[in-house]
C-alpha positions as CSV (number, residue, x, y, z in Angstrom):
1,M,-22.6,11.3,-0.5
2,S,-21.8,11.9,-4.2
3,E,-24.4,11.0,-6.7
4,R,-22.0,9.5,-9.1
5,D,-21.6,6.0,-9.4
6,P,-18.6,4.7,-7.3
7,Y,-17.3,2.3,-9.9
8,E,-17.5,5.2,-12.6
9,V,-15.6,7.7,-10.0
10,L,-12.7,5.0,-9.6
11,G,-12.9,3.9,-13.3
12,V,-13.5,0.2,-12.7
13,P,-16.2,-2.1,-14.2
14,R,-18.7,-3.6,-11.7
15,T,-16.8,-7.0,-12.1
16,A,-13.7,-5.7,-10.7
17,S,-11.9,-7.3,-7.8
18,T,-11.3,-5.9,-4.8
19,R,-7.6,-5.6,-5.5
20,L,-8.2,-3.8,-8.8
21,I,-10.8,-1.6,-7.1
22,R,-8.1,-0.7,-4.2
23,A,-5.2,-0.2,-7.0
24,A,-7.5,2.5,-8.8
25,Y,-8.4,4.4,-5.5
26,V,-4.3,4.5,-4.8
27,E,-3.8,5.5,-8.1
28,R,-6.2,8.3,-8.3
29,A,-5.5,9.3,-4.5
30,R,-1.9,9.9,-5.7
31,R,-3.1,12.2,-8.3
32,L,-5.7,14.1,-6.5
33,H,-4.3,14.3,-3.0
34,P,-4.3,17.8,-1.6
35,D,-0.8,17.6,0.1
36,L,0.4,17.2,-3.6
37,V,-2.2,19.2,-5.6
38,G,-3.5,21.8,-3.2
39,L,-7.0,22.8,-2.6
40,R,-8.5,22.0,-6.1
41,G,-8.0,18.3,-5.2
42,L,-10.4,18.6,-2.4
43,D,-13.1,17.7,-4.1
44,G,-12.0,15.0,-6.1
45,M,-10.3,13.0,-3.0
46,R,-13.7,13.3,-1.4
47,E,-15.4,11.7,-4.1
48,I,-13.0,9.0,-4.5
49,N,-12.9,8.5,-0.7
50,E,-16.8,8.1,-1.0
51,A,-16.5,5.7,-3.6
52,W,-13.8,3.8,-1.9
53,E,-15.8,3.6,1.6
54,V,-18.8,1.8,-0.5
55,L,-16.8,-0.7,-2.8
56,K,-14.1,-1.7,-0.3
57,D,-16.3,-3.4,1.8
58,A,-18.2,-6.6,0.1
59,A,-21.2,-6.3,2.0
60,R,-21.8,-2.5,1.2
61,R,-20.7,-3.0,-2.3
62,T,-23.5,-5.9,-2.6
63,A,-26.0,-3.9,-1.1
64,Y,-24.9,-0.7,-3.3
65,D,-25.4,-3.0,-6.6
66,I,-28.8,-4.3,-5.5
67,S,-30.2,-0.8,-4.7
68,T,-28.9,0.5,-8.3
69,G,-30.7,-2.3,-9.9
70,G,-27.0,-3.8,-11.2
71,P,-26.1,-7.3,-11.2
72,A,-24.8,-7.8,-7.5
73,S,-21.0,-7.8,-7.7
74,A,-19.0,-10.9,-7.1
75,A,-17.1,-9.2,-4.4
76,S,-16.1,-11.7,-2.0
77,T,-13.3,-11.9,1.0
78,S,-11.0,-14.2,-0.9
79,D,-9.6,-11.4,-3.3
80,S,-9.4,-8.8,-0.7
81,P,-5.6,-7.5,-1.0
82,Y,-5.3,-7.3,2.9
83,G,-4.9,-10.7,3.8
84,G,-7.1,-13.0,1.8
85,D,-9.4,-15.1,3.9
86,D,-6.8,-15.8,6.7
87,P,-8.4,-14.3,9.8
88,N,-5.3,-14.7,11.6
89,R,-3.6,-11.9,9.3
90,P,-3.8,-8.5,10.0
91,F,-6.2,-6.3,7.5
92,W,-3.5,-4.2,6.4
93,T,-1.1,-7.2,5.1
94,G,-0.1,-6.1,1.6
95,A,-1.8,-2.9,1.9
96,M,0.7,-1.0,-0.5
97,G,-0.3,-3.1,-3.1
98,P,1.7,-5.0,-5.7
99,P,5.6,-4.1,-5.9
100,P,6.1,-1.4,-8.5
101,G,8.7,-3.5,-10.4
102,R,10.4,-6.9,-10.2
103,P,11.5,-7.5,-6.6
104,F,14.9,-8.7,-6.5
105,G,16.4,-9.9,-3.2
106,P,14.8,-10.9,0.1
107,K,11.0,-10.0,0.3
108,L,8.8,-9.1,3.1
109,T,6.3,-11.4,4.1
110,F,4.4,-9.4,6.5
111,G,3.1,-5.7,6.8
112,I,1.9,-3.4,4.4
113,Y,4.7,-4.0,1.9
114,E,4.1,-7.6,1.8
115,G,5.7,-9.2,-1.6
116,W,7.8,-6.0,-1.8
117,S,11.7,-6.4,-1.7
118,I,13.8,-4.6,1.1
119,G,15.2,-2.6,-2.0
120,E,11.9,-1.4,-3.1
121,V,10.7,-0.3,0.4
122,S,14.1,1.8,0.8
123,R,13.5,3.7,-2.5
124,R,9.9,4.3,-1.7
125,D,9.6,4.7,2.5
126,R,12.8,4.6,4.0
127,G,11.4,5.8,7.4
128,Y,9.6,2.3,7.3
129,L,12.4,0.7,7.0
130,A,13.7,2.7,10.2
131,W,10.9,1.8,12.1
132,L,11.0,-2.1,10.9
133,R,14.7,-2.4,11.9
134,D,13.9,-2.9,15.4
135,K,10.9,-5.5,15.2
136,P,11.5,-9.1,16.1
137,E,10.0,-10.0,12.5
138,V,12.9,-8.7,10.4
139,E,15.6,-10.5,12.4
140,A,16.7,-12.3,8.9
141,F,16.7,-9.0,7.0
142,R,18.3,-6.6,9.7
143,A,22.0,-6.7,8.3
144,E,20.5,-5.8,4.8
145,I,18.4,-3.0,6.3
146,D,21.2,-1.4,8.2
147,K,23.2,-1.4,5.0
148,L,20.2,0.5,3.0
149,I,19.6,2.9,6.0
150,N,23.7,3.6,6.4
151,P,25.3,2.8,3.6
152,E,28.3,4.8,4.7
153,K,28.9,2.8,7.8
154,D,30.2,-0.2,6.1
155,E,32.7,1.4,3.9
156,P,36.2,1.2,5.6
157,Q,37.2,4.1,7.4
158,E,40.6,5.7,6.7
159,P,43.0,5.5,10.0
160,R,43.3,8.6,11.3
161,R,46.9,10.2,11.5
162,G,48.5,12.9,13.9
163,W,48.5,13.2,17.7
164,R,45.5,12.4,20.0
165,R,45.0,14.2,22.9
């Protein structure tokens, strides 16, 4: 494991909420991911992954804070970005973080893009919409998802002229 302080690695204060820590992790992972920057990002990616492993879990985070002699963090399950304190919600709910702009139109109330509008999801991850289209939870959004996935489908087609065989 890296000798650097995980708070320093992610650039967050010790009092940061889990949501803020996760946002810092995602931002750094997007900058350092080896698929984007090649092999030069491997060491940085390992370092932020190690920091995230310590700080994402409230118990491990508190244990780290106590072991380093710092004040125990105020990490609690209620500020978790994954589903708060509701044990009936999957841990990945809202995992993509807050929407990138101002959501307009119908917003998802489930899944990793919770709180995002359908349009924002289509700009970020069209494959997720294609996968989501067949799920029973999206019955209310299905028409809009179909429009976003196949925009030319709704355009009126010109009648065919000529002979048909």
